[in-house]
C-alpha positions in Angstrom: -2.3 -80.1 28.5 1.1 -79.0 29.6 3.7 -78.1 27.0 7.1 -80.3 27.3 10.6 -79.8 26.2 11.4 -81.2 22.7 14.0 -83.6 24.2 11.1 -85.2 26.0 8.8 -87.9 24.5 6.2 -86.0 22.7 3.4 -86.7 20.4 4.5 -86.9 16.8 1.1 -86.9 14.7 0.1 -84.9 11.7 -0.9 -81.4 12.2 0.4 -81.4 15.8 3.3 -79.1 16.6 6.3 -81.3 17.3 7.7 -81.2 20.7 4.6 -79.5 22.4 2.3 -82.2 23.7 3.6 -84.7 26.3 3.0 -88.2 25.0 0.4 -89.4 27.5 -0.7 -93.1 26.8 -4.2 -92.5 28.3 -4.6 -89.3 26.2 -3.7 -91.0 22.9 -5.8 -93.9 23.7 -8.7 -91.9 24.4 -8.1 -89.8 21.4 -7.9 -93.0 19.2 -11.3 -94.3 20.4 -13.1 -90.9 20.1 -11.7 -90.5 16.3 -13.7 -93.8 15.7 -17.3 -92.7 16.6 -19.4 -90.2 18.5 -17.9 -90.6 22.0 -18.2 -89.3 25.7 -14.9 -88.8 27.1 -14.7 -88.9 31.1 -11.5 -87.8 32.5 -10.8 -86.3 36.1 -10.1 -82.5 35.9 -6.8 -81.5 35.0 -5.6 -84.4 33.0 -5.8 -82.8 29.7 -9.3 -83.6 28.1 -8.7 -80.7 25.8 -5.7 -82.6 24.7 -7.8 -85.6 23.6 -10.2 -83.4 21.8 -7.2 -81.6 20.0 -5.6 -85.0 18.9 -9.3 -86.0 17.4 -9.4 -82.8 15.6 -5.9 -83.2 14.3 -6.9 -86.7 13.0 -10.1 -85.7 11.3 -8.7 -82.5 9.7 -5.7 -84.6 8.1 -7.7 -87.6 7.1 -11.2 -86.2 6.2 -10.8 -82.3 5.8 -13.6 -79.8 6.5 -13.6 -77.8 9.7 -13.6 -78.3 13.4 -15.9 -76.6 15.7 -15.4 -76.6 19.8 -17.8 -75.3 22.1 -17.2 -74.2 25.4 -19.5 -72.5 28.1 -17.9 -69.5 29.0 -15.7 -66.5 27.3 -12.3 -67.4 29.3 -12.4 -71.0 28.5 -13.0 -70.3 24.8 -10.1 -68.2 24.9 -7.8 -70.6 26.7 -8.8 -73.3 24.3 -8.0 -71.0 21.3 -4.6 -70.5 22.7 -3.9 -74.1 23.3 -4.9 -74.9 19.9 -2.9 -72.2 18.4 0.3 -73.2 20.3 -0.1 -77.2 19.6 -1.3 -77.4 15.9 0.6 -76.6 13.2 -2.7 -74.9 11.3 -1.9 -70.9 10.7 -3.2 -68.8 13.8 -5.6 -67.0 11.5 -7.3 -70.1 10.6 -8.1 -70.7 14.3 -10.9 -68.2 15.2 -13.0 -67.4 18.1 -16.5 -66.8 18.1 -18.1 -64.9 21.3 -20.8 -62.2 21.5 -17.9 -59.8 21.1 -17.6 -60.6 17.5 -20.1 -59.1 15.1 -22.4 -61.4 13.6 -21.4 -60.1 10.1 -17.8 -60.6 11.0 -18.6 -64.0 12.4 -20.0 -65.1 9.0 -16.9 -63.9 7.0 -14.6 -65.7 9.5 -16.4 -68.9 9.3 -15.9 -69.5 5.8 -12.1 -69.0 6.0 -11.8 -70.7 9.4 -10.2 -74.2 9.7 -11.1 -74.4 13.6 -13.5 -72.5 15.3 -13.8 -72.1 19.1 -17.1 -70.6 20.3 -19.6 -70.2 23.0 -22.7 -72.3 22.4 -25.0 -69.4 22.6 -23.3 -67.6 19.7 -23.3 -70.7 17.6 -27.1 -71.3 18.2 -27.8 -67.8 17.1 -25.5 -67.8 14.0 -27.5 -71.2 13.1 -31.0 -69.6 13.7 -29.7 -66.5 11.7 -28.6 -68.9 8.7 -25.1 -67.2 8.9 -23.1 -70.4 9.3 -23.4 -73.8 7.5 -22.5 -77.0 9.5 -22.3 -79.1 6.7 -18.4 -79.0 6.3 -17.7 -79.5 10.0 -16.2 -82.9 10.4 -15.5 -82.7 14.1 -17.4 -80.9 16.9 -16.5 -81.2 20.4 -19.0 -80.2 23.6 -16.6 -79.0 26.5 -18.5 -79.6 29.6 -20.9 -81.6 28.2 -22.9 -82.2 31.3 -24.8 -79.2 30.3 -26.3 -80.7 27.3 -29.9 -81.0 29.1 -33.1 -78.8 28.7 -33.2 -75.6 26.7 -29.2 -75.4 26.8 -27.9 -74.5 23.4 -25.7 -77.9 23.2 -28.9 -79.9 22.5 -30.2 -77.9 19.6 -26.7 -77.5 18.2 -26.1 -81.1 18.4 -29.4 -82.0 16.6 -28.5 -79.5 13.9 -25.0 -80.6 13.5 -26.1 -84.4 13.0 -28.7 -83.2 10.4 -26.5 -81.0 8.6 -23.0 -82.1 8.5 -21.6 -84.2 5.6 -19.6 -86.3 7.8 -20.3 -85.8 11.5 -18.2 -86.8 14.7 -19.0 -85.8 17.9 -16.7 -85.9 21.0 -18.2 -84.8 24.5 -16.0 -83.8 27.2 -16.6 -83.9 30.9 -15.0 -84.5 34.3 -18.5 -85.1 35.6 -21.1 -85.8 33.2 -24.0 -86.5 35.4 -25.4 -86.9 38.8 -26.7 -90.5 37.9 -26.7 -93.0 35.2 -30.1 -91.5 33.8 -28.7 -87.9 33.6 -25.4 -89.3 31.8 -27.5 -91.2 29.4 -29.7 -88.2 28.7 -26.5 -86.1 28.1 -25.4 -88.9 25.4 -28.9 -89.0 24.1 -28.8 -85.1 23.5 -25.5 -85.1 22.0 -25.9 -88.1 19.6 -23.3 -90.2 21.5 -22.8 -93.9 20.9 -19.5 -94.7 22.9 -18.4 -94.0 26.2 -14.8 -94.0 27.5 -14.0 -93.4 31.1 -10.8 -93.4 32.9 -10.5 -92.6 36.5 -7.5 -91.6 38.7 -7.4 -95.3 39.7 -6.5 -96.3 36.0 -2.6 -97.0 35.8 -2.1 -94.7 33.0 -3.9 -92.0 34.8 -2.5 -92.5 38.2 1.2 -91.5 37.3 -0.2 -87.9 36.7 -2.7 -87.4 39.5 -1.6 -86.3 43.2 -3.3 -86.7 46.3 -5.8 -83.6 47.2 -6.8 -83.7 50.9 -10.3 -82.2 51.6 -10.9 -80.7 54.9 -14.4 -79.5 56.3 -14.1 -76.5 58.6 -17.1 -75.9 61.0 -17.8 -72.3 61.8 -19.9 -71.1 64.9 -22.1 -68.0 64.0 -21.5 -65.1 66.6 -24.7 -64.1 69.0 -25.5 -60.8 66.8 -25.6 -62.7 63.6 -27.8 -65.5 65.4 -30.0 -62.4 66.3 -30.1 -61.0 62.8 -31.1 -64.2 61.7 -33.9 -64.8 64.3 -35.4 -61.7 63.6 -35.8 -62.4 59.8 -37.2 -65.8 60.6 -39.8 -64.5 62.9 -41.3 -62.9 59.8 -40.9 -66.0 57.8 -42.9 -67.9 60.5 -45.6 -65.3 60.7 -45.9 -65.2 56.4 -45.9 -69.1 56.9 -48.5 -69.1 59.5 -50.8 -66.9 57.0 -50.2 -69.4 54.3 -51.4 -72.2 56.8 -54.5 -70.5 57.5 -55.3 -70.3 53.7 -55.1 -74.3 53.8 -51.8 -74.4 51.3 -49.4 -76.0 53.8 -49.3 -77.8 57.3 -46.0 -75.9 58.3 -45.1 -72.7 59.9 -41.2 -73.5 60.2 -39.3 -70.7 58.9 -36.7 -73.4 57.6 -39.0 -74.2 55.0 -37.6 -76.4 51.9 -37.7 -75.3 48.2 -39.6 -78.6 47.6 -42.2 -77.5 50.2 -42.2 -73.8 48.6 -43.1 -75.4 45.1 -45.7 -77.5 46.5 -47.5 -74.3 48.1 -47.0 -72.5 44.7 -48.7 -75.5 42.9 -51.8 -75.2 45.4 -51.9 -71.4 45.2 -51.9 -71.8 41.4 -55.1 -74.1 41.6 -56.8 -71.2 43.8 -56.0 -68.7 41.2 -57.2 -70.7 38.3 -60.5 -70.9 40.2 -60.2 -67.0 40.4 -60.3 -67.3 44.5 -58.8 -64.1 45.9 -56.8 -66.4 48.5 -54.6 -67.6 45.6 -53.6 -64.1 44.7 -53.0 -63.4 48.5 -51.0 -66.6 49.3 -48.6 -65.9 46.1 -47.8 -62.3 47.4 -47.0 -64.1 51.1 -44.8 -66.7 49.3 -43.1 -63.8 47.2 -42.0 -62.4 50.9 -41.1 -65.6 52.2 -38.6 -66.5 49.1 -37.1 -63.1 49.7 -36.4 -63.6 53.5 -35.1 -67.1 52.8 -32.4 -65.3 50.7 -31.9 -62.6 53.4 -31.4 -65.5 56.0 -29.0 -67.2 53.5 -26.8 -64.0 53.2 -27.0 -63.6 57.0 -26.1 -67.1 58.1 -23.5 -68.3 55.3 -22.1 -65.1 53.5 -21.7 -61.9 55.5 -23.5 -59.2 57.3 -22.1 -56.9 54.7 -23.9 -59.1 51.9 -27.2 -58.8 53.7 -26.9 -55.1 54.2 -26.5 -54.5 50.6 -29.5 -57.2 49.7 -31.8 -55.4 52.4 -31.0 -52.1 50.7 -31.8 -53.3 47.5 -35.1 -54.5 48.5 -35.7 -51.2 50.1 -35.0 -49.6 46.8 -37.1 -51.7 44.9 -40.0 -51.0 47.3 -39.9 -47.2 46.9 -39.7 -47.5 43.0 -42.9 -46.8 41.0 -45.0 -49.9 40.2 -43.4 -51.7 43.4 -45.5 -54.6 44.5 -47.3 -54.7 47.8 -45.3 -57.7 49.0 -42.0 -55.6 48.5 -43.8 -52.7 50.6 -45.0 -54.8 53.2 -41.8 -56.8 53.7 -39.2 -53.7 54.3 -41.7 -52.1 56.5 -42.3 -55.2 58.6 -40.8 -54.1 62.1 -38.8 -57.3 62.6 -37.2 -56.6 59.3 -36.5 -53.2 60.2 -34.8 -54.5 63.4 -32.7 -56.8 61.4 -31.6 -54.0 59.2 -30.6 -51.8 62.2 -28.7 -54.9 64.0 -26.8 -55.5 60.7 -25.9 -51.9 60.4 -24.5 -51.8 63.9 -22.6 -55.0 63.5 -19.1 -53.9 62.7 -17.7 -57.3 61.9 -18.1 -59.3 58.7 -18.6 -63.1 59.3 -16.3 -65.6 61.1 -15.5 -67.2 57.8 -13.6 -64.2 56.7 -11.0 -64.5 59.4 -11.2 -68.5 58.9 -10.3 -67.9 55.2 -7.4 -65.3 56.0 -6.2 -68.1 58.3 -6.2 -70.9 55.8 -4.4 -68.8 53.1 -1.8 -67.7 55.5 -1.1 -71.0 56.6 -0.7 -72.3 52.8 1.2 -69.3 51.5 3.4 -68.6 54.7 3.8 -72.1 56.7 3.6 -74.4 53.7 5.3 -72.1 51.0 2.3 -72.1 48.5 2.3 -69.7 45.6 -1.4 -69.6 44.7 -4.8 -69.9 46.3 -8.4 -69.9 44.8 -11.3 -68.9 47.0 -14.6 -69.6 45.5 -18.2 -67.9 46.7 -21.6 -68.0 45.6 -22.1 -64.4 45.8 -20.5 -61.7 43.9 -21.5 -59.3 47.0 -19.2 -61.6 49.1 -16.4 -62.1 46.6 -16.0 -58.2 46.5 -16.0 -57.9 50.1 -13.5 -60.9 50.3 -11.2 -59.2 47.8 -11.0 -55.9 49.9 -10.7 -57.9 53.3 -7.8 -60.4 52.0 -6.4 -57.5 50.0 -5.1 -55.9 53.5 -2.9 -59.1 54.1 -2.2 -60.8 50.6 -2.3 -59.8 46.9 -5.6 -60.6 45.6 -7.6 -60.2 42.5 -11.4 -60.9 42.0 -12.6 -63.1 39.1 -16.5 -62.6 38.3 -18.8 -62.8 35.3 -19.7 -60.2 32.8 -23.4 -59.4 33.7 -24.1 -56.6 36.1 -26.0 -58.3 38.7 -26.6 -58.0 42.6 -25.8 -54.2 42.3 -22.1 -54.8 41.4 -20.0 -54.2 38.1 -19.0 -57.6 36.3 -15.6 -58.0 34.2 -15.2 -57.6 30.6 -13.7 -60.7 28.7 -10.2 -58.7 28.2 -10.4 -58.1 32.2 -10.9 -61.7 32.8 -8.3 -62.8 30.3 -5.6 -60.5 31.8 -6.4 -61.4 35.3 -6.1 -65.2 34.7 -2.8 -64.7 32.7 -1.5 -62.6 35.8 -2.6 -65.3 38.0 -0.7 -68.1 36.1 2.1 -65.8 35.9 2.4 -65.6 39.8 1.7 -61.7 39.9 -0.7 -62.1 42.7 -1.5 -64.8 45.3 -4.9 -65.0 45.8 -7.9 -65.4 43.1 -11.4 -64.8 44.7 -13.9 -65.9 42.1 -17.6 -66.6 41.6 -18.7 -69.6 40.0 -17.3 -68.5 36.7 -13.9 -70.2 37.3 -15.5 -73.7 38.2 -15.4 -75.3 34.5 -12.2 -76.3 32.7 -10.0 -73.0 33.3 -6.3 -74.0 33.3 -4.6 -72.6 36.6 -2.0 -74.8 37.1 -0.6 -75.8 40.6 -2.9 -74.0 42.8 -1.9 -75.0 46.4 -5.5 -74.4 48.1 -8.9 -74.4 46.8 -11.1 -73.1 49.6 -15.0 -73.2 49.2 -16.5 -69.9 51.3 -19.7 -72.2 51.5 -20.5 -75.7 50.2 -22.3 -76.1 46.7 -25.5 -78.4 46.7 -24.6 -80.2 43.3 -21.8 -82.8 42.9 -20.8 -81.7 39.5 -19.8 -78.0 40.8 -18.2 -79.6 43.8 -16.0 -81.8 41.7 -15.3 -79.2 39.1 -14.0 -76.6 42.0 -12.0 -79.3 43.5 -10.3 -80.0 40.2 -8.7 -76.9 40.3 -5.8 -78.2 42.5 -4.0 -81.2 42.7 -2.8 -81.1 39.1 1.0 -80.8 39.2 1.7 -81.1 43.0 -0.2 -82.3 45.8 -3.0 -79.9 46.6 -5.7 -79.2 49.4 -9.3 -78.4 49.5 -11.0 -76.7 52.4 -14.9 -76.0 52.9 -16.2 -73.7 55.3 -19.4 -74.7 57.0 -21.7 -72.4 59.1 -22.9 -74.8 61.8 -26.8 -75.2 61.8 -27.3 -73.4 58.5 -28.0 -74.4 55.1 -24.4 -75.1 54.6 -24.8 -78.3 56.3 -27.5 -79.5 54.4 -25.8 -78.6 51.1 -22.5 -80.1 52.2 -24.4 -83.5 53.0 -26.3 -83.5 49.5 -22.9 -82.7 47.7 -21.0 -85.5 49.5 -23.8 -88.0 48.9 -24.3 -87.0 45.1 -20.5 -87.0 44.5 -20.3 -90.7 45.9 -23.1 -91.7 44.0 -21.3 -90.1 40.9 -18.1 -91.8 41.5 -20.0 -95.0 41.6 -21.8 -94.3 38.5 -18.4 -93.7 36.6 -17.2 -97.0 37.9 -20.4 -98.6 36.7 -20.2 -96.9 33.3 -16.6 -97.8 33.1 -17.4 -101.5 33.8 -20.6 -101.8 31.9 -19.6 -99.9 28.9 -20.7 -102.4 26.2 -24.2 -102.6 27.6 -24.4 -98.8 28.0 -23.4 -98.3 24.6 -25.8 -100.8 23.3 -28.6 -98.8 24.9 -27.3 -95.3 23.4 -27.0 -97.0 19.9 -31.0 -98.3 20.6 -31.9 -94.6 21.7 -30.0 -93.1 18.7 -32.3 -95.1 16.3 -35.3 -93.4 18.1 -33.8 -89.9 18.0 -33.0 -89.8 14.3 -29.0 -89.8 14.7 -28.7 -93.3 13.5 -28.0 -93.4 9.8 -30.0 -96.3 9.0 -33.1 -94.9 10.4 -32.4 -91.7 8.5 -32.2 -93.3 5.2 -35.5 -95.4 6.0 -38.4 -95.1 3.4 -40.7 -95.5 6.2 -42.3 -92.0 6.7 -42.6 -92.4 10.5 -38.7 -93.3 10.7 -36.3 -90.6 11.9 -36.5 -87.6 13.8 -39.5 -86.3 12.8 -41.6 -89.3 13.8 -42.0 -88.1 17.4 -42.2 -84.5 17.2 -44.8 -84.1 14.1 -47.7 -86.0 15.6 -50.4 -84.2 14.0 -52.0 -81.4 16.4 -50.0 -82.6 19.2 -49.7 -78.9 20.1 -53.2 -78.0 20.1 -53.2 -75.9 17.0 -55.8 -76.8 14.5 -54.2 -78.3 11.4 -55.8 -77.1 7.9 -55.6 -79.4 4.8 -54.2 -82.1 6.2 -51.0 -80.0 7.2 -50.0 -79.5 10.7 -47.9 -76.8 9.6 -44.5 -78.0 9.9 -44.2 -79.2 6.1 -44.7 -82.9 7.2 -47.5 -85.0 5.7 -50.3 -85.6 8.3 -50.5 -89.6 8.5 -54.1 -89.3 9.7 -55.6 -87.1 7.4 -57.7 -89.7 5.6 -58.8 -91.5 8.8 -59.9 -88.1 10.7 -61.1 -85.8 7.8 -64.8 -87.2 8.3 -64.7 -86.8 11.9 -62.9 -83.4 12.8 -64.7 -81.3 10.2 -61.7 -80.8 8.0 -63.3 -82.0 4.9 -63.5 -79.2 2.3 -60.7 -77.0 4.1 -57.9 -78.0 2.0 -58.3 -75.2 -0.1 -57.2 -72.9 3.0 -53.6 -74.7 3.2 -50.9 -73.6 1.5 -50.9 -74.7 -2.0 -54.6 -74.9 -2.4 -56.1 -78.3 -3.5 -52.8 -79.9 -3.9 -51.6 -79.3 -0.3 -51.4 -82.7 0.9 -49.1 -83.5 -2.3 -47.1 -80.4 -2.0 -46.1 -81.2 1.6 -45.0 -84.6 0.9 -43.0 -83.5 -2.1 -41.3 -80.7 0.4 -40.3 -83.2 3.1 -37.1 -84.1 1.2 -35.6 -81.0 -0.1 -32.6 -80.9 -2.2 -30.0 -78.0 -3.0 -30.9 -76.2 -6.2 -28.0 -75.3 -8.6 -27.1 -71.9 -6.6 -27.0 -74.0 -3.6 -30.0 -72.6 -1.9 -32.5 -75.1 -0.2 -35.3 -75.8 -2.4 -38.8 -77.0 -1.8 -41.3 -78.4 -4.1 -41.1 -77.3 -7.6 -37.6 -75.9 -7.1 -38.7 -72.7 -5.0 -36.5 -71.2 -2.5 -36.9 -72.0 1.2 -39.6 -70.1 3.1 -37.8 -67.5 5.2 -38.6 -66.2 8.6 -37.2 -63.1 10.1 -36.8 -63.3 14.0 -36.1 -60.5 16.6 -33.2 -61.1 18.6 -35.2 -60.6 21.6 -37.3 -63.6 20.9 -34.5 -66.0 21.5 -35.7 -67.0 24.9 -38.5 -68.8 23.3 -38.1 -72.2 21.5 -40.1 -71.0 18.5 -37.1 -70.1 16.3 -35.2 -73.4 17.1 -38.4 -74.9 16.0 -38.7 -73.3 12.6 -35.2 -73.7 11.8 -35.2 -77.5 12.2 -38.1 -77.6 9.4 -37.3 -78.8 6.1 -37.7 -75.9 3.6 -37.5 -73.2 6.0 -34.9 -70.9 6.8 -34.6 -68.3 9.7 -32.7 -65.0 9.8 -32.2 -63.0 13.0 -32.3 -59.2 13.0 -32.7 -56.4 15.7 -36.2 -55.7 14.5 -37.7 -52.0 15.3 -40.9 -53.3 14.4 -42.6 -56.6 15.3 -41.3 -59.9 16.7 -41.4 -62.1 13.3 -41.6 -60.8 9.8 -42.8 -63.2 7.4 -43.3 -61.3 4.1 -43.3 -57.6 2.8 -46.8 -57.2 4.3 -47.1 -59.4 7.6 -45.5 -58.7 10.5 -46.2 -60.6 13.9 -46.3 -59.6 17.5 -46.2 -62.4 19.9 -47.8 -61.9 23.4 -47.8 -64.6 26.1 -51.2 -64.4 27.9 -49.4 -63.2 30.8 -47.6 -60.4 29.0 -50.9 -59.5 27.3 -52.7 -59.1 30.7 -49.9 -57.1 32.2 -50.5 -54.4 29.7 -54.0 -54.3 31.0 -53.0 -54.5 34.8 -49.9 -52.4 34.8 -51.2 -49.4 32.6 -48.5 -50.0 30.1 -49.5 -48.9 26.5 -46.5 -50.3 25.3 -48.1 -53.2 23.2 -50.7 -50.6 21.6 -47.7 -48.7 20.6 -46.0 -51.5 19.1 -49.2 -52.5 17.1 -49.5 -48.9 15.8 -45.9 -49.1 14.6 -46.5 -52.2 13.0 -49.5 -51.2 11.2 -47.4 -47.9 9.8 -45.2 -50.2 8.0 -46.7 -53.4 7.2 -50.5 -53.9 5.7 -51.2 -57.1 7.8 -50.1 -56.8 11.3 -50.9 -59.8 13.3 -51.0 -60.2 17.1 -50.4 -63.7 18.4 -51.7 -64.3 22.1 -50.2 -67.6 23.2 -51.2 -69.6 26.0 -54.6 -70.5 27.9 -56.4 -68.6 30.7 -57.0 -65.4 28.8 -60.5 -64.7 31.0 -59.2 -67.0 34.0 -55.3 -66.4 34.7 -55.9 -62.9 36.4 -58.7 -60.9 38.1 -59.3 -58.9 35.2 -62.9 -58.0 34.1 -63.8 -59.7 30.7 -65.1 -56.7 29.3 -61.6 -55.1 29.6 -60.0 -57.9 27.9 -62.6 -57.7 24.9 -61.9 -54.1 25.1 -58.4 -54.6 24.4 -58.6 -57.2 21.6 -61.4 -54.8 19.8 -59.0 -52.0 20.0 -56.4 -54.2 18.5 -58.4 -55.2 15.7 -60.6 -51.9 15.0 -58.3 -49.1 16.0 -55.2 -50.6 14.6 -56.4 -53.3 11.9 -54.6 -56.0 13.5 -55.5 -59.6 13.3 -55.6 -61.2 16.7 -54.8 -65.0 16.6 -54.5 -67.5 19.6 -52.3 -70.4 19.9 -51.9 -73.0 22.8 -48.2 -72.9 23.1 -44.7 -72.1 21.4 -45.2 -75.1 19.4 -48.3 -73.9 18.1 -47.0 -70.5 17.4 -44.4 -72.0 15.2 -47.0 -74.0 13.3 -49.1 -71.0 12.8 -45.9 -68.7 11.7 -44.9 -71.5 9.2 -48.4 -71.7 7.7 -48.6 -67.8 7.3 -45.0 -67.4 6.0 -45.6 -70.3 3.3 -48.6 -68.8 2.2 -47.3 -65.5 1.5 -44.0 -66.6 0.0 -44.9 -69.5 -1.9 -48.8 -69.2 -2.6 -48.8 -65.5 -3.1 -45.2 -65.1 -4.2 -44.3 -62.4 -1.7 -40.9 -61.4 -0.5 -39.5 -60.7 2.9 -38.9 -57.0 3.8 -37.8 -56.0 7.4 -39.2 -52.4 6.4 -42.3 -53.5 5.1 -44.2 -52.5 1.8 -47.4 -50.9 3.1 -49.3 -49.1 0.2 -50.6 -45.6 0.2 -48.0 -44.2 2.5 -48.4 -40.6 3.9 -45.8 -38.3 3.0 -44.4 -38.7 6.7 -44.6 -42.3 6.4 -42.6 -42.2 3.1 -40.0 -40.0 4.7 -39.6 -42.4 7.7 -39.3 -45.2 5.2 -36.6 -43.7 3.2 -34.4 -42.8 6.4 -35.3 -46.2 8.0 -33.6 -48.0 5.0 -30.5 -46.3 5.4 -28.1 -48.9 6.9 -31.1 -50.7 8.3 -31.6 -48.2 11.3 -35.3 -48.9 11.3 -38.6 -46.8 12.0 -37.9 -45.8 15.7 -34.6 -44.1 15.0 -35.7 -43.0 11.5 -38.5 -40.9 13.4 -36.0 -39.6 16.0 -33.5 -38.5 13.2 -36.5 -36.6 11.3 -37.5 -34.7 14.5 -34.1 -34.0 15.2 -33.2 -32.5 11.8 -36.6 -31.6 10.2 -36.1 -33.4 6.8 -34.6 -36.3 4.7 -32.2 -33.8 3.3 -30.8 -32.7 6.5 -30.5 -36.2 7.7 -28.4 -37.1 4.7 -26.3 -34.2 4.8 -25.7 -34.4 8.8 -22.1 -35.1 9.8 -21.3 -37.9 12.1 -21.0 -35.7 15.4 -24.5 -34.2 14.5 -25.7 -37.5 14.2 -24.5 -38.6 17.7 -26.7 -35.8 19.0 -29.8 -37.9 18.5 -31.3 -40.1 21.0 -30.7 -43.6 20.1 -27.9 -43.1 17.4 -24.8 -44.4 18.7 -21.2 -44.4 17.0 -21.7 -47.7 15.0 -25.2 -46.4 13.8 -23.9 -42.8 12.9 -20.6 -44.4 11.2 -22.9 -46.7 8.9 -25.4 -43.6 8.0 -22.3 -41.8 6.7 -20.8 -44.9 4.9 -23.9 -45.4 3.0 -24.7 -42.0 2.2 -21.1 -40.6 1.2 -19.8 -43.6 -0.5 -19.1 -44.1 -4.1 -21.9 -46.4 -5.6 -20.6 -49.7 -6.7 -23.2 -51.9 -8.9 -23.1 -55.5 -7.4 
């Protein structure tokens, strides 16, 4: 990815800036292959995977047109890619835009329309897809950087599915130096991204070998001092005691303090069985197990990080135990004599950890004896990163590099701070970068002479990513510090074994590419990415065949419609046996429900370009609160034909389905928490729902309503009665998130198609009181919502006073920030312009 002088041989291709990219044969070979089909590109770290993606992007934009989308997992990596693309492409800089959470959603929507290349974090793109703010149809090339993340609920999987469905001419490139720990994981990544071809190059390939340099790896063993061992032993005595109590409950046969995570999961499963049978031993055991987990973390701090990190952790535990609503487990833990002893010994210990001195020696040797220029130190703990930065700063020029979230009681770094730190490091303004895992993936830090692991990491992928920070331009070195007889050793052997297996798998992938690609194409047919399958007349073909099995989620279907606008293939056979006969009238569309859903399965754009359902109607819209994004419900709804999702920060409810229906979604655990913890917020939420919507709905999701907790059934019935009688809410039950999505889809369809109602995030409740009307008027200003509207009215006393208040006066109201105040003044004072 390094620039080269124009006099050297450089890449000469359309849309590529002349004299910028060195002409490396392996990169152009990989780019040509990736331009032909959906391809996974595997290339060792530091050898220019981004150049390969850029060349494919240039080829597609030149030959096909449209837009390019590049996704990267971190903000610093997104910015780095953007800088590189602006340097290496002839496209105007303004047409290469960055999408991160720091860019306002409305601004992203406008930028998207005018952009040629969009470089973004996946979370932002996922949110924009769910909010219907962007359209993937013009995207002709989509790159997934660090694509090994494409598993589970990570946004890459959802974005890839939407891209293959929505794009007029899709092409996917997946990039990674370490796509998976084994063949199954690699194939899973390819399957999730819709990839059919695999291109692998290793450092052993002749074309690549010329650009790689030797990287020596040394494992340095560190012996723990006696005071640290005493601290560790005191904590382990408490773990032994808690494990002995768990053994007496019959959920484990081990009392060893070095209990494995696998054993903890087994214990947890047995305790859940006891809880499901409403046995008090289950609740008692869960409390003990919570202590074991916290104590294991404390031991890890003492053994592998520093006594200072342990002190910070124990102090956080003590503060948590003192807070209101603290659990008995926390209170019991901090008051245990052995824990208090460990805390006293930690406070008396004046050293940090022998790893600190070893780190300083390694850096001094690299920078002093060997005339090195740059060193990266990786650590798992932000506490350790801060302490190391202070310690090493007494001898070298050092800066820390950590993530943005405020965790572990320490301050994070903003995106600007991260970018400035990396630029200063590249420019040689300081010698040592102390980083948490945020710098592991893909960041371009050339000519690093030493990468030091403060502790081993337990996965091969992370180990490979870290090691790839050195040995790019010159020979580099890696040092891994291992505290003897600690968890460090287990992590070291696991990562080493996994790394060797991954190298073997990559060689296997390279040798067996043809067989693997045949397997991938076969899988693509099952997952709906195969064009032939997508165009099939067989109603069971394509991506919906698997996920739309009737009633697979446990929600009762009505009228032969399973709630996702797909025809129920088993309706005719099941209707006589499952009691569905005669219920067709309750389905959306009345007696013609089955026919209407069949017509809706293949919507076409209407003349205005909006998605149309049967009869040319516009898409059914569901407004989703931003805080519901952790659930899969929004992604589920957005995938359905004839549905459109929109994201808002709702002041009332979790989902808005029409101008009269708002939904509060509660898992069974959340619902029971409100009963056992004395938290009345749920009832306040439903009260607000009822003030603004005629039909508030509460969905209780999950099973075990009367079995999950030791809550008297009458207390549960009383809460349900209060929701229905006191607040006028309909209380409905679903088995899981899929069932909730089905129910939301059914209600929204009935409201908007059958009853021809519109969506309103402010509600349209009839017969409002004067106060409610005043709140409604103020709430509609710049979409401030009912909560802030009440605060404004309570502060100023009338609607008129709110309207005439100045910006500084508005800022005096709780909950009103600068942005809200500016929007209110803009709406109230701007000249009216008809649209």
